[in-house]
C-alpha positions as CSV (number, residue, x, y, z in Angstrom):
1,M,0.0,0.0,0.0
2,K,1.5,3.3,-1.1
3,K,1.4,6.2,1.4
4,I,2.5,9.8,0.9
5,L,2.9,11.4,4.3
6,S,3.5,15.1,5.1
7,I,3.1,15.9,8.8
8,L,4.2,19.3,10.0
9,A,3.9,20.6,13.6
10,L,3.2,24.3,13.4
11,F,2.3,26.8,16.1
12,A,0.1,27.8,19.0
13,T,-1.8,31.1,19.4
14,I,-4.5,32.8,21.4
15,Y,-6.3,35.9,20.3
16,N,-9.5,37.9,20.8
17,C,-12.3,37.9,18.3
18,S,-14.3,41.2,18.3
19,S,-17.2,39.6,16.5
20,C,-17.9,36.8,19.0
21,S,-20.2,38.6,21.5
22,N,-17.6,38.8,24.2
23,N,-16.7,35.2,23.6
24,L,-13.0,34.4,23.4
25,E,-11.8,32.8,20.2
26,I,-9.0,30.4,21.2
27,A,-7.8,29.2,17.8
28,D,-9.0,28.3,14.3
29,I,-7.9,25.9,11.6
30,S,-8.8,25.9,7.9
31,S,-8.8,23.0,5.4
32,P,-6.0,22.6,2.9
33,S,-7.8,24.7,0.3
34,G,-9.2,27.2,2.8
35,N,-12.8,26.7,1.9
36,V,-13.7,25.0,5.3
37,K,-12.8,26.8,8.6
38,V,-13.5,25.8,12.2
39,E,-13.0,28.1,15.2
40,L,-12.7,27.0,18.9
41,I,-14.3,29.4,21.3
42,L,-14.6,29.9,25.1
43,T,-17.9,31.5,26.0
44,K,-18.2,34.1,28.8
45,N,-18.6,31.4,31.4
46,G,-15.7,29.4,30.1
47,T,-17.7,26.8,28.2
48,A,-16.0,25.3,25.1
49,A,-17.7,25.9,21.8
50,Y,-17.0,25.8,18.1
51,R,-18.1,27.5,14.9
52,M,-17.8,26.2,11.3
53,L,-17.6,28.3,8.1
54,F,-17.9,27.1,4.5
55,E,-16.5,29.5,1.8
56,G,-16.4,32.3,4.4
57,K,-20.0,31.9,5.6
58,P,-21.2,30.2,8.8
59,I,-22.6,26.8,8.3
60,I,-22.7,26.0,12.0
61,E,-23.1,28.9,14.4
62,T,-21.5,29.0,17.8
63,S,-22.3,25.6,19.4
64,T,-21.3,24.5,22.9
65,L,-19.5,21.3,24.0
66,G,-19.5,19.3,27.2
67,F,-20.6,16.3,29.3
68,D,-22.8,15.3,32.2
69,F,-21.6,12.5,34.4
70,K,-23.2,10.3,37.0
71,N,-21.7,10.8,40.5
72,A,-19.4,13.6,39.2
73,P,-19.7,17.3,38.3
74,S,-20.7,18.2,34.7
75,L,-17.8,19.2,32.4
76,S,-18.9,22.4,30.9
77,G,-18.0,25.9,32.1
78,N,-15.0,27.5,33.9
79,L,-12.4,26.0,31.5
80,R,-8.9,27.3,30.7
81,V,-6.6,26.6,27.8
82,I,-3.4,24.6,28.6
83,S,-2.0,24.1,25.1
84,I,-2.8,24.5,21.4
85,D,-1.2,22.5,18.6
86,T,-1.8,22.3,14.8
87,T,-0.8,19.7,12.3
88,H,-0.9,19.2,8.6
89,F,-1.4,15.7,7.2
90,N,-1.5,14.3,3.7
91,E,-1.6,10.7,2.5
92,T,-3.0,8.5,-0.3
93,W,-4.0,5.0,0.7
94,E,-5.4,2.1,-1.3
95,M,-8.7,0.4,-0.5
96,P,-8.6,-3.4,-0.8
97,W,-12.1,-3.2,-2.2
98,G,-14.5,-0.3,-2.5
99,D,-16.3,2.3,-4.6
100,Q,-12.9,3.6,-5.6
101,R,-9.3,2.3,-5.4
102,Y,-7.2,5.2,-4.0
103,V,-8.3,7.7,-1.4
104,N,-6.6,11.0,-0.6
105,N,-6.6,11.8,3.2
106,H,-5.7,15.5,3.4
107,Y,-6.5,17.7,6.4
108,K,-5.3,20.2,8.9
109,E,-5.7,19.4,12.6
110,L,-6.2,21.6,15.6
111,K,-5.7,20.1,19.1
112,V,-6.5,22.1,22.2
113,K,-6.0,20.9,25.7
114,L,-8.4,22.3,28.3
115,Q,-8.6,22.1,32.1
116,E,-11.2,23.0,34.7
117,R,-10.1,26.0,36.8
118,N,-11.8,24.5,39.9
119,Q,-11.7,21.1,41.5
120,P,-11.5,18.3,40.3
121,N,-9.3,20.1,37.6
122,R,-10.0,17.5,35.0
123,E,-8.2,17.8,31.7
124,F,-9.3,16.8,28.1
125,F,-8.5,17.6,24.5
126,I,-10.8,18.8,21.8
127,V,-9.4,17.8,18.4
128,F,-10.6,19.2,15.1
129,R,-9.7,18.0,11.6
130,A,-10.6,20.3,8.7
131,F,-11.0,18.6,5.3
132,D,-12.0,20.4,2.1
133,E,-15.4,18.6,2.3
134,G,-16.1,19.1,6.0
135,I,-14.8,18.6,9.6
136,G,-14.5,15.9,12.2
137,F,-14.0,16.6,15.9
138,R,-13.8,14.5,19.0
139,Y,-12.9,14.6,22.7
140,E,-9.8,12.9,24.1
141,F,-9.4,12.2,27.8
142,P,-5.9,11.3,29.0
143,E,-5.2,9.2,32.0
144,Q,-5.4,11.3,35.1
145,E,-5.5,10.9,38.9
146,N,-8.7,12.9,39.3
147,M,-10.7,11.0,36.8
148,K,-11.0,7.2,37.1
149,M,-14.1,5.2,36.1
150,V,-16.4,7.4,34.1
151,T,-20.2,7.1,33.7
152,I,-21.5,9.4,31.0
153,S,-25.2,10.4,31.4
154,N,-25.1,13.0,28.5
155,E,-22.7,14.2,25.9
156,N,-23.8,17.8,25.2
157,T,-22.4,18.4,21.7
158,Q,-24.4,21.0,19.9
159,F,-24.9,21.7,16.2
160,K,-26.5,25.2,15.9
161,L,-27.8,25.5,12.4
162,T,-28.0,28.8,10.4
163,G,-31.7,28.4,9.5
164,D,-34.7,26.3,9.0
165,H,-33.1,23.9,6.5
166,L,-34.9,21.4,4.3
167,C,-34.0,18.0,5.7
168,W,-34.4,14.3,5.1
169,W,-34.9,12.4,8.4
170,T,-35.9,9.2,10.2
171,P,-36.8,9.1,13.9
172,G,-34.0,8.8,16.4
173,D,-35.0,5.2,17.3
174,W,-32.7,3.4,19.7
175,D,-33.6,0.0,18.3
176,I,-34.2,0.2,14.6
177,Y,-33.4,2.2,11.4
178,E,-36.1,0.7,9.1
179,Y,-38.2,3.9,8.5
180,L,-39.2,5.7,5.4
181,Y,-37.5,9.1,5.2
182,K,-39.5,12.3,5.8
183,T,-38.8,15.5,3.8
184,T,-39.5,18.5,5.9
185,K,-38.1,21.7,7.3
186,I,-36.2,21.4,10.6
187,S,-39.1,23.2,12.4
188,K,-41.5,20.4,11.3
189,I,-39.6,17.4,12.6
190,D,-41.9,15.3,14.8
191,A,-40.1,12.0,15.5
192,K,-42.7,10.8,18.0
193,Q,-45.7,11.0,15.7
194,K,-47.6,7.8,15.2
195,R,-46.7,5.9,12.1
196,K,-48.3,2.9,10.3
197,Q,-45.2,0.7,10.5
198,D,-44.5,-3.0,10.6
199,L,-41.4,-3.0,12.7
200,A,-40.0,-5.8,14.9
201,Q,-39.0,-3.4,17.7
202,T,-38.9,0.4,18.3
203,Y,-38.0,2.9,21.0
204,I,-38.1,6.7,20.4
205,P,-37.5,8.6,23.7
206,E,-37.2,12.1,22.4
207,N,-37.9,14.3,19.4
208,A,-34.7,13.2,17.8
209,V,-33.4,12.0,14.4
210,N,-30.9,9.4,13.4
211,T,-27.7,10.0,11.6
212,P,-26.5,10.4,8.9
213,F,-28.8,13.5,9.0
214,T,-28.8,15.4,5.7
215,M,-29.9,18.9,5.0
216,K,-30.0,21.6,2.3
217,T,-29.8,25.3,3.3
218,Q,-31.7,28.1,1.6
219,D,-28.4,29.1,-0.1
220,G,-28.3,25.7,-1.7
221,I,-25.5,24.2,0.4
222,Y,-25.7,20.6,1.4
223,L,-24.6,19.2,4.7
224,S,-24.8,15.9,6.6
225,I,-24.1,15.2,10.3
226,H,-22.9,11.8,11.3
227,E,-20.2,10.1,13.5
228,A,-17.1,8.1,12.7
229,A,-15.0,5.5,14.4
230,V,-17.5,4.5,17.2
231,T,-15.6,2.3,19.5
232,N,-16.6,1.3,23.1
233,Y,-19.2,4.1,23.1
234,A,-22.9,4.6,22.5
235,G,-24.4,5.5,19.2
236,M,-25.5,9.1,18.7
237,T,-28.9,10.4,17.7
238,L,-29.6,14.1,17.4
239,K,-32.2,15.8,19.7
240,V,-34.0,18.6,17.7
241,D,-35.0,22.0,19.0
242,T,-37.4,23.0,16.3
243,S,-37.8,26.6,17.5
244,N,-34.1,27.7,17.2
245,Y,-32.9,25.0,14.8
246,T,-30.4,23.5,17.1
247,L,-29.4,19.9,17.3
248,Q,-27.8,18.2,20.3
249,S,-26.2,14.8,20.7
250,L,-28.5,12.3,22.4
251,L,-26.6,9.1,23.1
252,V,-28.4,5.8,23.1
253,G,-28.5,4.5,26.7
254,T,-29.9,1.8,28.8
255,K,-33.3,1.8,30.7
256,S,-31.4,3.0,33.8
257,G,-30.2,6.1,32.0
258,I,-26.6,5.2,31.6
259,K,-25.1,6.1,28.2
260,V,-21.4,5.2,28.4
261,V,-19.2,3.5,31.0
262,T,-15.5,3.7,30.4
263,Q,-12.2,5.0,32.0
264,P,-9.4,7.2,30.8
265,P,-7.5,7.1,28.6
266,F,-10.4,7.1,26.0
267,V,-11.5,9.0,23.0
268,T,-15.1,9.7,21.8
269,P,-16.2,9.0,18.3
270,W,-15.6,11.7,15.7
271,R,-18.6,14.1,15.2
272,T,-18.7,14.7,11.5
273,I,-20.1,17.4,9.3
274,I,-19.8,16.9,5.5
275,V,-20.6,19.9,3.4
276,G,-20.8,20.5,-0.4
277,K,-22.2,22.8,-3.1
278,K,-23.8,19.8,-4.9
279,A,-25.8,17.0,-3.4
280,G,-23.4,14.5,-5.1
281,D,-20.5,16.0,-3.1
282,L,-21.9,14.2,0.0
283,I,-21.7,10.8,-1.7
284,E,-18.2,11.4,-3.1
285,S,-16.7,12.4,0.3
286,K,-14.3,10.0,2.0
287,L,-14.2,12.0,5.2
288,M,-15.9,9.2,7.2
289,L,-13.3,6.6,6.1
290,N,-10.4,9.0,6.6
291,L,-11.3,9.5,10.3
292,N,-11.0,5.8,10.9
293,E,-7.7,4.1,11.6
294,P,-5.9,2.3,8.7
295,N,-6.4,-1.4,7.9
296,K,-5.6,-3.6,11.0
297,L,-6.2,-6.9,9.2
298,G,-3.6,-6.8,6.4
299,D,-4.2,-9.0,3.5
300,V,-8.0,-9.7,3.1
301,S,-7.8,-11.3,-0.4
302,W,-9.9,-14.2,1.0
303,F,-12.9,-11.9,0.6
304,K,-14.0,-11.5,-3.0
305,P,-16.6,-8.9,-4.0
306,M,-19.4,-10.6,-5.8
307,K,-23.0,-10.8,-6.8
308,Y,-25.1,-13.5,-5.1
309,V,-28.4,-15.3,-5.2
310,G,-30.3,-16.5,-2.2
311,I,-33.0,-18.6,-0.7
312,W,-34.5,-15.5,0.8
313,W,-36.9,-13.6,-1.4
314,E,-39.1,-16.7,-1.8
315,M,-39.6,-16.7,2.0
316,H,-40.7,-13.0,2.0
317,L,-43.2,-14.0,-0.8
318,D,-44.5,-16.9,1.4
319,K,-43.5,-19.3,-1.4
320,S,-41.4,-21.1,1.2
321,T,-40.5,-20.7,4.9
322,W,-37.5,-20.4,7.1
323,A,-38.8,-23.0,9.5
324,M,-39.0,-26.7,8.4
325,K,-42.4,-27.2,10.2
326,G,-45.3,-26.6,7.9
327,G,-44.0,-28.4,4.8
328,K,-42.7,-25.4,2.8
329,H,-39.1,-25.4,4.0
330,G,-37.0,-23.3,1.6
331,A,-33.5,-24.3,2.7
332,T,-33.3,-27.8,1.3
333,T,-30.4,-29.5,-0.4
334,E,-32.3,-29.8,-3.6
335,N,-33.4,-26.2,-3.7
336,A,-29.9,-24.9,-2.9
337,K,-28.5,-26.9,-5.8
338,K,-31.0,-25.3,-8.1
339,Y,-29.8,-21.8,-7.1
340,I,-26.2,-22.9,-7.4
341,D,-26.8,-24.1,-11.0
342,F,-28.5,-20.8,-11.8
343,A,-25.6,-18.7,-10.3
344,A,-22.9,-20.7,-12.1
345,A,-24.7,-20.2,-15.4
346,N,-25.0,-16.4,-15.0
347,N,-21.7,-15.0,-13.7
348,I,-23.0,-14.8,-10.1
349,G,-20.4,-15.7,-7.5
350,G,-22.4,-16.6,-4.3
351,L,-25.4,-18.2,-2.7
352,L,-27.0,-17.1,0.6
353,V,-29.1,-19.8,2.3
354,E,-31.4,-18.6,5.1
355,G,-33.4,-21.0,7.3
356,W,-30.8,-23.8,7.1
357,N,-30.2,-24.3,10.8
358,T,-32.7,-25.5,13.5
359,G,-34.6,-23.2,15.7
360,W,-36.7,-21.1,13.3
361,E,-40.0,-22.3,14.8
362,H,-39.3,-20.2,17.9
363,W,-37.5,-17.1,16.8
364,I,-40.3,-14.5,16.6
365,G,-43.0,-14.0,19.2
366,F,-41.2,-15.8,22.0
367,E,-39.9,-13.8,24.9
368,D,-37.3,-16.5,25.8
369,R,-35.2,-16.6,22.7
370,E,-31.9,-17.5,24.4
371,G,-30.4,-20.6,22.9
372,I,-32.9,-21.3,20.2
373,F,-30.2,-21.3,17.4
374,D,-26.9,-23.2,17.6
375,F,-25.5,-22.1,14.3
376,V,-23.9,-25.4,13.5
377,T,-26.9,-27.9,13.3
378,P,-28.8,-28.0,9.9
379,Y,-32.3,-29.2,9.5
380,P,-32.5,-32.8,8.3
381,D,-33.4,-31.9,4.8
382,Y,-30.4,-29.6,4.3
383,N,-27.0,-31.4,3.9
384,L,-24.6,-28.6,4.6
385,A,-21.5,-30.5,3.6
386,E,-23.0,-31.7,0.3
387,V,-24.2,-28.2,-0.6
388,V,-20.8,-26.8,0.1
389,R,-19.2,-29.5,-2.0
390,Y,-21.6,-29.0,-4.9
391,A,-21.1,-25.2,-4.8
392,K,-17.3,-25.5,-4.8
393,Q,-17.5,-27.8,-7.8
394,K,-19.5,-25.1,-9.6
395,G,-17.3,-22.3,-8.5
396,I,-19.9,-20.7,-6.2
397,S,-19.2,-19.4,-2.7
398,I,-21.7,-20.1,0.1
399,I,-22.8,-17.2,2.3
400,M,-23.6,-18.5,5.8
401,H,-26.6,-17.0,7.6
402,H,-26.7,-16.4,11.4
403,E,-29.9,-15.0,12.7
404,T,-29.4,-14.3,16.4
405,S,-33.1,-13.4,17.2
406,A,-31.6,-10.4,19.1
407,A,-30.1,-12.8,21.7
408,P,-26.4,-11.6,21.4
409,R,-25.2,-13.4,24.5
410,T,-26.2,-16.8,22.9
411,Y,-24.3,-15.8,19.7
412,E,-21.2,-14.7,21.6
413,K,-21.0,-18.1,23.3
414,Q,-21.0,-19.8,20.0
415,L,-18.9,-17.4,17.9
416,D,-15.8,-19.5,17.8
417,T,-17.6,-22.8,17.3
418,A,-19.7,-21.3,14.4
419,Y,-16.8,-19.6,12.7
420,A,-14.6,-22.7,13.1
421,L,-17.2,-24.7,11.2
422,M,-17.2,-22.0,8.5
423,Q,-13.4,-22.1,8.3
424,K,-13.5,-25.9,8.0
425,L,-15.9,-25.6,5.1
426,N,-13.9,-22.8,3.5
427,I,-16.8,-20.4,3.8
428,H,-15.7,-16.7,4.0
429,N,-18.9,-14.7,4.3
430,V,-21.7,-14.5,6.9
431,K,-24.9,-12.5,7.0
432,T,-25.9,-11.8,10.6
433,G,-29.3,-10.7,11.8
434,Y,-30.7,-9.2,15.0
435,V,-34.5,-9.1,14.6
436,G,-36.4,-8.3,17.8
437,R,-35.8,-6.6,21.2
438,I,-32.4,-7.2,22.5
439,I,-32.0,-9.7,25.3
440,P,-31.4,-8.7,28.1
441,D,-34.3,-6.3,28.1
442,S,-32.4,-3.3,29.5
443,L,-30.3,-2.9,26.2
444,Y,-31.0,-1.3,22.8
445,H,-29.5,-2.1,19.4
446,Q,-27.6,1.2,19.2
447,G,-26.2,1.3,22.8
448,Q,-22.6,0.8,24.0
449,W,-23.0,-2.8,24.9
450,M,-24.3,-3.7,21.4
451,V,-21.6,-1.5,19.8
452,N,-19.1,-3.6,21.6
453,H,-20.9,-6.8,20.6
454,Y,-20.8,-6.0,16.9
455,R,-17.1,-5.2,17.2
456,K,-16.5,-8.5,18.9
457,V,-18.2,-10.3,16.1
458,I,-16.1,-8.4,13.5
459,E,-12.8,-9.1,15.3
460,T,-13.7,-12.8,15.9
461,A,-14.7,-13.2,12.3
462,A,-11.5,-11.7,11.1
463,K,-9.5,-14.4,13.0
464,Y,-11.3,-17.0,10.9
465,H,-11.0,-15.1,7.6
466,I,-14.8,-14.3,7.5
467,A,-16.4,-11.2,6.2
468,V,-19.6,-9.9,7.8
469,D,-22.8,-8.5,6.3
470,A,-24.8,-7.2,9.2
471,H,-28.6,-6.8,9.2
472,E,-30.4,-5.0,12.0
473,P,-27.0,-3.6,12.9
474,F,-25.4,-0.6,14.5
475,K,-25.0,1.9,11.7
476,G,-21.8,2.1,9.7
477,T,-19.3,4.7,10.9
478,G,-16.4,4.1,8.5
479,E,-14.9,1.1,10.4
480,W,-14.6,-0.9,7.2
481,R,-11.4,1.0,6.6
482,T,-9.9,-0.5,9.8
483,Y,-11.7,-3.8,9.5
484,P,-12.1,-4.5,5.8
485,N,-14.1,-7.7,6.7
486,V,-17.0,-5.3,7.4
487,I,-18.5,-5.6,3.9
488,S,-22.1,-4.4,4.1
489,R,-25.0,-3.5,6.3
490,E,-28.8,-3.1,6.3
491,D,-29.0,0.0,8.4
492,F,-32.0,1.4,6.5
493,R,-35.4,0.2,5.2
494,G,-34.7,-2.5,2.6
495,Q,-36.3,-4.3,-0.3
496,E,-38.2,-6.8,1.8
497,F,-40.7,-4.1,2.9
498,N,-42.1,-4.2,-0.6
499,A,-43.1,-7.8,-0.1
500,W,-44.8,-7.6,3.3
501,S,-45.1,-4.0,4.6
502,V,-48.5,-2.8,5.8
503,D,-47.9,0.8,4.5
504,G,-47.5,0.2,0.8
505,G,-43.8,-0.6,0.7
506,N,-41.0,1.7,-0.3
507,P,-42.2,4.6,-2.5
508,P,-40.5,5.4,-5.8
509,E,-38.5,8.2,-4.2
510,H,-36.9,5.9,-1.6
511,L,-33.8,5.1,-3.7
512,T,-33.4,8.7,-4.6
513,I,-33.0,9.5,-0.9
514,L,-31.0,6.6,0.6
515,P,-27.7,7.3,-1.2
516,F,-27.6,10.8,0.3
517,T,-28.6,9.7,3.8
518,A,-28.1,6.2,5.1
519,G,-25.7,5.5,2.2
520,L,-23.2,7.9,3.6
521,A,-22.7,5.5,6.5
522,G,-21.2,2.9,4.2
523,P,-22.0,-0.1,1.9
524,M,-25.7,-1.0,1.7
525,D,-27.1,-4.5,1.2
526,Y,-30.4,-3.3,-0.3
527,T,-30.9,-6.6,-2.3
528,P,-32.0,-5.2,-5.7
529,G,-32.9,-6.8,-9.0
530,I,-36.6,-7.7,-8.6
531,F,-38.1,-8.3,-12.1
532,N,-41.6,-9.6,-11.0
533,I,-42.6,-6.1,-10.0
534,K,-46.2,-7.0,-9.1
535,L,-45.1,-10.1,-7.1
536,K,-47.7,-12.3,-8.8
537,P,-49.0,-14.8,-7.8
538,Y,-47.7,-14.6,-4.3
539,K,-48.5,-11.2,-2.8
540,K,-51.6,-9.7,-4.5
541,D,-51.7,-6.7,-2.1
542,N,-48.0,-5.8,-2.5
543,Q,-45.6,-4.7,-5.2
544,V,-42.2,-3.1,-5.9
545,N,-42.8,0.6,-6.5
546,T,-40.3,1.0,-9.3
547,T,-39.9,0.0,-12.9
548,L,-37.8,-3.0,-13.9
549,V,-35.0,-0.7,-15.3
550,H,-34.9,1.2,-12.0
551,Q,-34.1,-2.1,-10.4
552,L,-31.2,-2.6,-12.8
553,A,-29.8,0.9,-12.1
554,L,-29.6,0.1,-8.4
555,Y,-26.6,-2.1,-9.0
556,V,-24.7,1.1,-9.8
557,V,-26.6,3.7,-7.7
558,I,-26.4,1.7,-4.5
559,Y,-22.9,0.7,-3.5
560,S,-22.0,-2.6,-1.9
561,P,-19.1,-5.1,-2.6
562,I,-21.8,-7.8,-2.4
563,Q,-24.9,-7.3,-4.5
564,M,-27.9,-9.7,-4.3
565,V,-29.6,-10.9,-7.5
566,A,-32.7,-11.0,-5.3
567,D,-35.6,-12.3,-7.4
568,L,-36.6,-15.9,-8.0
569,P,-34.4,-17.5,-10.8
570,E,-37.5,-18.2,-12.9
571,N,-38.3,-14.5,-13.2
572,Y,-35.0,-13.9,-14.9
573,E,-35.0,-16.7,-17.4
574,G,-35.4,-15.6,-21.0
575,N,-35.4,-11.9,-20.1
576,P,-32.9,-9.9,-22.2
577,A,-32.6,-7.2,-19.5
578,F,-31.0,-9.8,-17.2
579,Q,-27.8,-9.4,-19.3
580,F,-27.1,-6.1,-17.4
581,I,-27.0,-8.0,-14.1
582,R,-24.7,-10.6,-15.6
583,D,-22.3,-7.9,-16.8
584,V,-22.3,-5.3,-14.1
585,G,-19.3,-5.0,-11.8
586,V,-19.2,-5.0,-8.0
587,D,-15.7,-3.7,-7.2
588,W,-14.7,-0.3,-8.5
589,D,-11.7,1.7,-9.5
590,Q,-13.5,5.1,-9.7
591,S,-17.0,6.4,-8.9
592,K,-18.5,9.7,-10.1
593,V,-21.8,11.3,-9.3
594,L,-22.9,12.8,-12.6
595,N,-26.0,14.6,-11.3
596,G,-28.6,14.4,-8.6
597,E,-31.1,16.1,-6.2
598,I,-32.0,14.5,-3.0
599,G,-35.5,12.8,-3.2
600,D,-35.7,13.5,-7.0
601,Y,-33.1,11.8,-9.1
602,L,-29.5,10.5,-9.1
603,T,-27.0,9.3,-11.7
604,I,-23.7,7.6,-10.9
605,A,-21.0,6.2,-13.2
606,R,-18.5,3.6,-11.9
607,K,-15.4,2.1,-13.5
608,E,-14.9,-1.6,-12.8
609,R,-11.6,-2.4,-11.0
610,G,-9.2,-4.3,-13.2
611,T,-11.0,-3.6,-16.4
612,D,-11.8,-0.6,-18.6
613,K,-15.6,-1.2,-18.3
614,W,-17.8,1.6,-17.1
615,F,-21.4,1.2,-15.8
616,V,-23.9,4.0,-15.3
617,G,-27.1,3.9,-13.2
618,A,-29.8,6.6,-13.0
619,V,-33.0,6.6,-10.9
620,T,-35.9,9.0,-10.5
621,D,-38.8,9.4,-8.1
622,E,-42.4,9.2,-9.0
623,N,-41.9,11.9,-11.6
624,A,-40.9,11.3,-15.2
625,R,-37.9,13.4,-16.1
626,T,-35.2,13.9,-18.8
627,I,-31.6,13.9,-17.8
628,T,-28.5,14.8,-19.7
629,F,-24.9,14.1,-18.9
630,K,-21.5,14.0,-20.6
631,L,-19.3,10.9,-21.0
632,D,-16.1,12.9,-20.4
633,F,-15.1,10.4,-17.7
634,L,-14.2,7.9,-20.4
635,D,-10.7,7.5,-21.7
636,P,-10.2,10.0,-24.5
637,N,-8.1,7.6,-26.5
638,K,-10.7,4.8,-26.7
639,N,-14.0,4.0,-28.4
640,Y,-16.7,2.1,-26.6
641,K,-19.9,0.1,-27.2
642,A,-22.7,1.3,-24.9
643,T,-25.7,-0.9,-24.2
644,L,-28.5,1.2,-22.8
645,Y,-31.3,-0.4,-20.8
646,L,-34.1,2.2,-20.8
647,D,-37.7,2.5,-19.6
648,G,-40.2,1.8,-22.4
649,D,-42.1,4.8,-23.8
650,D,-45.2,3.6,-21.9
651,A,-43.4,2.6,-18.7
652,D,-44.7,3.6,-15.3
653,W,-43.8,2.2,-11.9
654,D,-47.4,1.3,-11.2
655,K,-49.3,1.1,-14.5
656,N,-46.6,-0.6,-16.7
657,P,-43.4,-1.3,-14.6
658,T,-41.9,-4.0,-16.8
659,S,-41.8,-2.0,-20.1
660,Y,-38.3,-1.5,-21.3
661,K,-36.1,-1.2,-24.4
662,I,-32.4,-1.9,-25.1
663,I,-30.4,0.3,-27.4
664,K,-26.8,-0.2,-28.5
665,Q,-24.6,2.6,-29.8
666,D,-20.9,3.6,-30.2
667,V,-19.7,6.3,-27.8
668,N,-16.5,8.0,-26.7
669,S,-15.5,10.7,-24.2
670,T,-16.9,13.5,-26.4
671,C,-20.5,12.1,-26.3
672,E,-23.4,13.5,-24.4
673,L,-26.5,11.3,-23.5
674,T,-30.0,12.5,-23.0
675,L,-32.3,9.9,-21.3
676,K,-36.0,9.9,-20.6
677,L,-36.8,8.3,-17.2
678,A,-40.4,7.0,-16.6
679,P,-42.2,7.8,-13.4
680,G,-40.4,5.6,-10.8
681,G,-38.0,4.6,-13.5
682,G,-34.4,4.7,-14.4
683,A,-31.6,3.8,-16.8
684,A,-28.8,1.3,-16.7
685,I,-25.8,1.5,-19.1
686,S,-22.8,-0.8,-19.7
687,I,-20.0,0.9,-21.6
688,I,-17.3,-1.6,-22.8
689,P,-14.2,-0.7,-24.9
690,N,-14.3,-1.9,-28.5
């Protein structure tokens, strides 16, 4: 891995700021280009605060910082400065897999040490890193005699906005992320309003939103607040003051009110603010990854990015079941071999099998879910060893499935046993699940205990050369840079809601919002590729609310190093549009956002790693639209053959969703394409050198 390092220790300074309402500006730092600036301030009572500017204008007004502790004084006012240091850092690092190969990590850092003037005279650092696309900041607590075991009851980090921004939000639920996004002004956020939702568990204690939380200012500036490198800490939601447009960190706690228990030395997660002049700037930012530590695992070539099929969608359609009882068991040896044959014939690398292990009769609706799964014992009609042998013969990788039923202690007891079995069978991928309320009852999915559980799973899996795709997880915070066996997540509302949701499924705009919101947290296992849009004959009251071509486009628009070919194999057979799924890549050398507006439309182009092939995906909401973009990302010295999969002239997500046409034409870097997208439609293009 190449690295270009430039680290310069600079200077320390303190000066007054006449425009800060008698506040004292301690120091500031600007990004390498100077377009992003952050100021550290002490208020009149000695409280630490910060202010962020973008292109010379405030994007975050003066916002205070601090903590409340259990059995200890709050850490807020009466602070003094001990030291100030600045650093300049520049490197380029290579991703072992990803949406691009090389990442530039270029920032300037401001590190200020503060101390209480009164007893107990605790000390801590506030560290800011200014990138050209935003900032990250965190608290660092050194080891000290007057601060031993720490119980945090509140982290009081503010984000004071400059106005009543347009925003895209889901409730700050401590247990689940599977909500449709609302589009409102900040002043209209009402996270506790009743919703018609079919969710396995939910807990919303305050009028708060989850992160990534994305906004657009009246000046047309886009920003998104999130967190990076969450380790041994609680997840953060954002409590909303709708009257003065201020957000404040609200950590996920336990039912006893405890948020974090730790001891110095420790650091908090980075609080992040990505900012851009275009909506696509948010997607292209690598700030989240750059705030995480470098790869700790070394060579992870045992993980191969791939497309995969699965015994999964048929269960959501009620064609088959996870449980063996009832006579419709999906995970049989015979059925698995049918999927393996289909994958091998169609350039698809993997097979996910759900419902293979005993215990599914008792996983939902039972309060005592401890010990129902053992993760090594298959049902009698599923010969695990034979399926693995047959898959290997056909060149197909098996993806193991571990549904914990939200009983993580049961899973932890069996991690080594379960992963040792996978290692013995040469299986390198596992999909985990955590449906239901966490056992024990005092915990929530996004709290500190579960954050540590998810990390334990990742680290244990790495020892056995296993990559983890987590469903019902803790949201991504960029740790896939540090642990590149973290390959994907379902920290959003996925495709399965189209098959069984009580509220009509995911609307056409859903996939024009996710990449700008939940997608900023990392790779997304959305499970695209449904061709039987009306779900006949299985679900007469449900459907997928997109066109077929929109489903094709998702293989480019939604990023994940594993992409499911989710529909039943028989729905692909004989359909010429399936060729795009056969061809499309999953591991990328470059990615470029060509256009987009949040909740309206999005077009992304990606160059496949190791080839000169490009793929383009475009999606729109419920509105038909015409988009135009240049192909100037292509090599100027090459000619290409483009295959365009387009909505038919009469296509419509509801009235005629499977209408499409295929056009082939010669293109080069001087070409410009104008495409018509149907309501709820899209476009998918493969561009291959002649």
